[in-house]
SEVO-160398 format. One record per residue (C-alpha): residue in three letters; x, y, z; residue number from 1. Coordinates in steps of 0.001 Angstrom, whole numbers, plus 500000, padded with zeros to 6 digits. Layout:
N
["ALA" [X Y Z] NUM]
...
***
This chain:
332
["MET" [458356 941598 397672] 1]
["ASP" [455103 943497 397425] 2]
["SER" [454923 947227 396272] 3]
["LEU" [454298 948578 399643] 4]
["THR" [457406 946929 401109] 5]
["GLN" [459592 948122 398307] 6]
["ILE" [458308 951571 398756] 7]
["VAL" [459092 951476 402400] 8]
["LEU" [462542 950098 401675] 9]
["GLY" [463401 952739 398984] 10]
["ALA" [462110 955647 401175] 11]
["ALA" [464344 954445 404041] 12]
["ILE" [467310 954054 401695] 13]
["GLY" [466597 957496 400347] 14]
["GLU" [466648 958910 403834] 15]
["VAL" [469999 957346 404476] 16]
["VAL" [471567 958782 401390] 17]
["LEU" [470092 962329 401175] 18]
["GLY" [467753 962778 404206] 19]
["LYS" [469978 965381 405882] 20]
["LYS" [470242 967436 402766] 21]
["VAL" [466853 967430 401206] 22]
["GLY" [464548 966115 403991] 23]
["ASN" [461383 964128 402999] 24]
["LYS" [462079 964632 399335] 25]
["ALA" [464753 961913 399807] 26]
["MET" [462109 959537 400976] 27]
["LEU" [459855 960393 398114] 28]
["TYR" [462423 959928 395484] 29]
["GLY" [463622 956669 397235] 30]
["ALA" [460030 955394 397217] 31]
["ILE" [459696 956053 393568] 32]
["ALA" [462956 954448 392760] 33]
["GLY" [462002 951405 394894] 34]
["THR" [459092 950743 392673] 35]
["ILE" [460809 951320 389272] 36]
["PRO" [462353 947779 388904] 37]
["ASP" [458873 946227 389054] 38]
["LEU" [457786 948019 385914] 39]
["ASP" [458859 944973 384063] 40]
["VAL" [455426 943403 384984] 41]
["PHE" [453980 945593 382049] 42]
["ALA" [455726 943227 379690] 43]
["SER" [452692 940860 380001] 44]
["TYR" [450748 943407 378064] 45]
["PHE" [453142 943354 375123] 46]
["THR" [454353 939723 374776] 47]
["ASP" [453387 936160 375391] 48]
["THR" [453049 934544 378753] 49]
["VAL" [456402 932646 378604] 50]
["THR" [458414 935676 377591] 51]
["ALA" [456737 937838 380201] 52]
["LEU" [457688 935298 382891] 53]
["SER" [461270 935215 381617] 54]
["ILE" [461514 939040 381780] 55]
["HIS" [460018 939322 385245] 56]
["ARG" [462748 940143 387675] 57]
["GLY" [465372 939984 385049] 58]
["PHE" [467302 942969 383506] 59]
["THR" [465388 945614 385780] 60]
["HIS" [466335 943605 388928] 61]
["SER" [470101 943431 388052] 62]
["ILE" [473162 945342 389230] 63]
["VAL" [473643 946265 385480] 64]
["PHE" [470313 948047 385505] 65]
["SER" [471190 949906 388724] 66]
["ILE" [474564 951091 387445] 67]
["LEU" [473218 952205 383929] 68]
["PHE" [469984 953868 385012] 69]
["ALA" [470894 955440 388358] 70]
["PRO" [472955 958191 386728] 71]
["ILE" [470168 958856 384230] 72]
["PHE" [467502 959394 386940] 73]
["GLY" [470109 961271 389025] 74]
["TRP" [470743 963553 386103] 75]
["ILE" [467030 964160 385485] 76]
["VAL" [466275 964921 389050] 77]
["SER" [469253 967208 389605] 78]
["ARG" [468118 969356 386548] 79]
["TYR" [464905 970632 388224] 80]
["GLU" [465387 970135 392025] 81]
["THR" [466850 972927 394157] 82]
["PHE" [469570 970576 395319] 83]
["LYS" [471537 970232 392131] 84]
["ASN" [474239 967532 393201] 85]
["PHE" [474057 964958 390446] 86]
["LYS" [476322 962446 392214] 87]
["SER" [474313 962476 395274] 88]
["TRP" [470996 961904 393414] 89]
["SER" [472671 959205 391468] 90]
["TRP" [473720 957437 394514] 91]
["LEU" [470187 957636 395879] 92]
["PHE" [468786 955899 392867] 93]
["PHE" [471563 953449 392710] 94]
["TRP" [471032 952271 396299] 95]
["ALA" [467288 952187 395971] 96]
["PHE" [467469 950191 392653] 97]
["VAL" [470044 947752 393949] 98]
["THR" [468394 947041 397353] 99]
["HIS" [465142 946227 395654] 100]
["PRO" [466339 943038 393875] 101]
["ILE" [468612 942048 396910] 102]
["LEU" [465349 941860 398949] 103]
["ASP" [463462 940153 396243] 104]
["ALA" [466255 937488 396066] 105]
["HIS" [464959 936084 399432] 106]
["THR" [461554 935195 397814] 107]
["THR" [460684 932012 396024] 108]
["TRP" [460688 933730 392520] 109]
["GLY" [464167 935195 393201] 110]
["THR" [465904 937684 390778] 111]
["GLN" [468537 937762 388086] 112]
["LEU" [470727 940053 390084] 113]
["PHE" [473745 939153 387981] 114]
["TRP" [472081 939537 384581] 115]
["PRO" [473209 938900 381788] 116]
["PHE" [474423 935663 383370] 117]
["ASP" [471800 933007 383415] 118]
["LEU" [471552 932653 387174] 119]
["ARG" [468369 933398 389260] 120]
["LEU" [469105 933953 392864] 121]
["ALA" [466325 932694 395158] 122]
["PHE" [466960 932049 398807] 123]
["LYS" [463313 931205 399493] 124]
["THR" [463353 932452 403045] 125]
["ILE" [460523 934810 403016] 126]
["PHE" [457155 935108 401223] 127]
["VAL" [456471 937944 398891] 128]
["ILE" [454148 939532 401389] 129]
["ASP" [455362 939262 405103] 130]
["PRO" [453638 941604 407658] 131]
["ILE" [456318 940877 410243] 132]
["TYR" [458890 942351 407891] 133]
["THR" [456984 945284 406453] 134]
["LEU" [454788 946606 409358] 135]
["PRO" [457570 947418 411936] 136]
["PHE" [459549 948927 409077] 137]
["LEU" [456636 951102 408119] 138]
["VAL" [455976 952234 411639] 139]
["PHE" [459612 953437 412068] 140]
["LEU" [459348 955174 408622] 141]
["ILE" [456376 957061 409734] 142]
["LEU" [458192 958091 412908] 143]
["THR" [461022 959261 410977] 144]
["ILE" [458908 961434 408716] 145]
["ARG" [457448 963155 411688] 146]
["GLN" [460903 964361 412815] 147]
["LYS" [462754 967416 411640] 148]
["ARG" [465453 967012 408999] 149]
["THR" [468293 967685 411493] 150]
["SER" [466710 965832 414366] 151]
["LYS" [468858 963089 415917] 152]
["LYS" [465574 961101 416435] 153]
["ARG" [464938 961155 412683] 154]
["ASN" [468250 959337 412029] 155]
["PHE" [467626 956942 414963] 156]
["TYR" [464086 955833 413832] 157]
["ASN" [465166 955315 410280] 158]
["LYS" [468171 953181 411222] 159]
["MET" [466023 951226 413638] 160]
["GLY" [463613 950388 410815] 161]
["LEU" [466380 949123 408649] 162]
["LEU" [467948 947246 411548] 163]
["VAL" [464748 945512 412659] 164]
["SER" [463694 944550 409208] 165]
["SER" [467213 943289 408211] 166]
["SER" [467598 941305 411538] 167]
["TYR" [464224 939571 410762] 168]
["LEU" [465476 938847 407214] 169]
["VAL" [468589 937234 408747] 170]
["LEU" [466361 935250 411209] 171]
["THR" [464540 933668 408245] 172]
["PHE" [467586 931829 407189] 173]
["LEU" [467791 930225 410600] 174]
["LEU" [464074 929287 410456] 175]
["LYS" [464457 927880 406998] 176]
["TRP" [467426 925779 408255] 177]
["ILE" [465404 924346 411181] 178]
["ALA" [462503 923581 408873] 179]
["PHE" [464697 922029 406278] 180]
["ASN" [466209 919674 408983] 181]
["GLN" [462681 918671 410012] 182]
["PHE" [461658 917731 406528] 183]
["GLU" [464943 915912 406036] 184]
["SER" [464527 913937 409234] 185]
["ALA" [460920 913068 408250] 186]
["LEU" [461925 911715 404958] 187]
["GLU" [464638 909613 406630] 188]
["THR" [462247 908315 409280] 189]
["GLN" [459680 907426 406669] 190]
["ASN" [462448 905735 404482] 191]
["ILE" [461644 907820 401496] 192]
["ALA" [464402 907952 399006] 193]
["TYR" [464560 911279 397157] 194]
["LEU" [466461 913274 394641] 195]
["GLN" [465869 916873 395769] 196]
["LEU" [464399 918737 398810] 197]
["ASP" [463304 922318 398396] 198]
["THR" [461632 924327 401092] 199]
["ARG" [459944 927736 401345] 200]
["PRO" [457740 929757 403814] 201]
["SER" [454004 929438 403384] 202]
["PRO" [452121 932800 402581] 203]
["LEU" [452269 935778 405052] 204]
["ASN" [454618 934034 407755] 205]
["THR" [457742 932180 408548] 206]
["ILE" [456157 929819 411114] 207]
["LEU" [454628 927412 408596] 208]
["TRP" [456988 925930 405966] 209]
["SER" [456340 923999 402827] 210]
["ALA" [458506 921310 401039] 211]
["ASN" [458784 920041 397553] 212]
["VAL" [460444 916715 397410] 213]
["GLU" [461505 915080 394159] 214]
["THR" [461478 911328 393714] 215]
["LYS" [462002 909271 390582] 216]
["ASP" [458425 909357 389356] 217]
["ALA" [456695 911910 391541] 218]
["TYR" [456838 914973 393675] 219]
["LEU" [455947 914874 397438] 220]
["LEU" [454473 918033 398938] 221]
["GLY" [454485 918580 402764] 222]
["ASN" [454051 921231 405417] 223]
["TYR" [455713 921742 408753] 224]
["SER" [454759 924258 411482] 225]
["PHE" [457015 924968 414374] 226]
["PHE" [454007 924334 416652] 227]
["ASP" [453556 920769 415186] 228]
["SER" [453183 917853 417507] 229]
["GLN" [452525 915050 414871] 230]
["PRO" [454877 913737 412182] 231]
["ILE" [455088 915483 408850] 232]
["THR" [452955 913884 406087] 233]
["PHE" [453521 914184 402306] 234]
["GLU" [451160 914145 399471] 235]
["THR" [452200 912448 396201] 236]
["TYR" [451871 914073 392829] 237]
["PRO" [452924 912144 389790] 238]
["LYS" [455249 913950 387535] 239]
["ASN" [453408 912786 384299] 240]
["HIS" [456231 914438 382227] 241]
["GLU" [455584 911791 379480] 242]
["LEU" [452241 913253 378755] 243]
["LEU" [454208 916093 377003] 244]
["GLY" [455165 913694 374140] 245]
["ASP" [456903 915593 371309] 246]
["LEU" [456001 918869 372961] 247]
["VAL" [458915 918469 375235] 248]
["ILE" [461274 919581 372481] 249]
["ASN" [459183 922654 371792] 250]
["GLU" [461182 925953 372621] 251]
["LYS" [458412 927404 374719] 252]
["VAL" [457966 924336 376735] 253]
["GLN" [461651 924067 377322] 254]
["ARG" [461652 927628 378527] 255]
["MET" [458862 926950 380990] 256]
["ILE" [460604 923931 382325] 257]
["LYS" [463609 926186 382936] 258]
["ILE" [461653 928995 384427] 259]
["SER" [460098 926340 386867] 260]
["GLU" [463557 925113 387662] 261]
["GLY" [462349 921529 386708] 262]
["TRP" [459746 921579 389546] 263]
["TYR" [456604 920896 387491] 264]
["THR" [453932 918333 386913] 265]
["ILE" [451707 917787 383802] 266]
["THR" [447918 917111 384202] 267]
["LYS" [445248 916306 381661] 268]
["LYS" [441743 917803 381679] 269]
["ASN" [439191 917467 378965] 270]
["GLU" [441874 916440 376555] 271]
["SER" [443868 919516 377374] 272]
["LEU" [447338 919476 379007] 273]
["TYR" [448236 921789 381961] 274]
["PHE" [451667 922731 383103] 275]
["ASN" [451752 923105 386915] 276]
["ASP" [454604 925045 388528] 277]
["LEU" [455190 923410 391950] 278]
["ARG" [457389 926145 393421] 279]
["PHE" [454544 928134 394663] 280]
["GLY" [452401 925196 395828] 281]
["LEU" [448586 925040 395887] 282]
["LEU" [445634 927234 396646] 283]
["SER" [444498 924644 399143] 284]
["LEU" [445833 922465 401949] 285]
["THR" [443267 919787 401307] 286]
["PRO" [444909 916346 400483] 287]
["LYS" [445262 915631 396781] 288]
["ALA" [444214 919217 395756] 289]
["GLN" [444806 920101 392171] 290]
["ASN" [444412 923965 392119] 291]
["PHE" [448104 925065 391796] 292]
["VAL" [448874 928599 392248] 293]
["PHE" [450514 928807 388900] 294]
["GLN" [448839 926485 386355] 295]
["PHE" [449018 926970 382607] 296]
["LYS" [447023 925332 379839] 297]
["ILE" [449271 924290 376964] 298]
["ASP" [447415 925426 373743] 299]
["VAL" [448446 924096 370481] 300]
["ASP" [446792 925541 367367] 301]
["ASN" [446383 923946 363980] 302]
["SER" [449776 925106 362782] 303]
["GLY" [451509 923546 365802] 304]
["LYS" [452204 926909 367470] 305]
["VAL" [452308 926575 371281] 306]
["GLU" [450994 929019 373705] 307]
["PHE" [450776 928936 377564] 308]
["ILE" [447549 930381 379051] 309]
["GLU" [447493 930960 382773] 310]
["ALA" [444462 929224 384318] 311]
["PRO" [442010 931618 386026] 312]
["LYS" [441936 931776 389894] 313]
["ASP" [438735 931622 391965] 314]
["THR" [439015 934462 394646] 315]
["ARG" [437254 932079 396993] 316]
["ASP" [440126 929667 396934] 317]
["GLY" [442488 932474 398086] 318]
["LYS" [440038 933281 401053] 319]
["LYS" [439700 929621 401841] 320]
["LEU" [443538 929156 401786] 321]
["LEU" [444163 931911 404259] 322]
["SER" [441611 930277 406608] 323]
["GLU" [443372 926839 406112] 324]
["LEU" [446827 928398 406676] 325]
["TRP" [445803 930022 410028] 326]
["ILE" [444503 926677 411244] 327]
["ARG" [447529 924757 410028] 328]
["LEU" [450069 927323 411265] 329]
["LYS" [448863 926546 414878] 330]
["GLY" [450031 922871 414577] 331]
["ASN" [448891 919494 413349] 332]
***
C-alpha cells in the first residue's frame, strides 16, 4: 500500500501495543516502523532493474525480517527513551513490521511474506491506493491522538479505525468473488476457451474490476463495474512470446517472466523489443491501447548483455486514465 496508509496502520498498531504506557510516542514509533519495510525501494539506485524488482517486497516484507529486526530496533529505542522496557518496544516494532506486508499481500504486487521460500502472496483484492480504506482509518487515528492517554475514548477510536479498515479489507474478498464470477460467466456466454483468469480492482476503488484472461496465443483484457448494464467485452493482445527468440533462455529474461508470473506480452517498436507486464494493465481504457503501466525495453549491447529499461510514462496519460476510470466506473 502507499506510504500514508502504512503510516496510519503502523501508528494504530503502535497505539494498541504501547499507547497506554507512552501515549502518542507509541503512534510515532509505530508510524516510523510502518514505513521501514518499504526502504527496499532504494535498491533501484544501487542495482539493475530486474534485481530491484526481485528485491521489492521481498526480505523486508517477510516474517523473518520482523523477527530479526524488531528486537534490534526495540533495543535501540529502549536505550534512550524514558520507558526502558525492551520487550514492549520490540513487540511494537514486530507488530508494525509484520502487519505492513500482511496488508501489502492484498495488492496486485503482493509480498514474499514467507521469504526465503519462493512464494509471493498476492490476493489482488485492493489497489495500492484506496481512499475508502485509508481515509476513515486516518480520521479515527486523528480522533485518537486528540484524546488523553488514559481516556476510554482514545482506545475506542483507535479500535474503531482498525475495525472499519479491516472490515473493508474483508469485504474486498467478497467483491472480488462477485467480479470473478461475472467475468467467468461472460467468457462462458461468449464461448471463449481460456487457460487462466486473473482479476484485480482498478485504481483507487473496488467498484470497477479488471481481468486478464489467458488463451493459447493471446491475452484478453476486460473491465467490469458493479453498475454495468451491458455485457463485458474483451480486448485481445497477442502474446508474441516468439519474438524473444534466443533471448528467452537469458537469465534476466527468465527472471522477468517469473516476476510477471507469466502474464506478459512482447511488442516490437523501431526494431526494439518491449516486455509488457500485464498484471497492472494499461494507462488507458481506449480499445487496443498499448501504453502498459509497466513496460520495459529489452536492451542488448554488442557483447550480448541484456538490460531491462523501464519505458518513461507521460503524466498526461495518468490524468486521462483517472477521467476514463471515473466514467467507466459508473457503468457501460
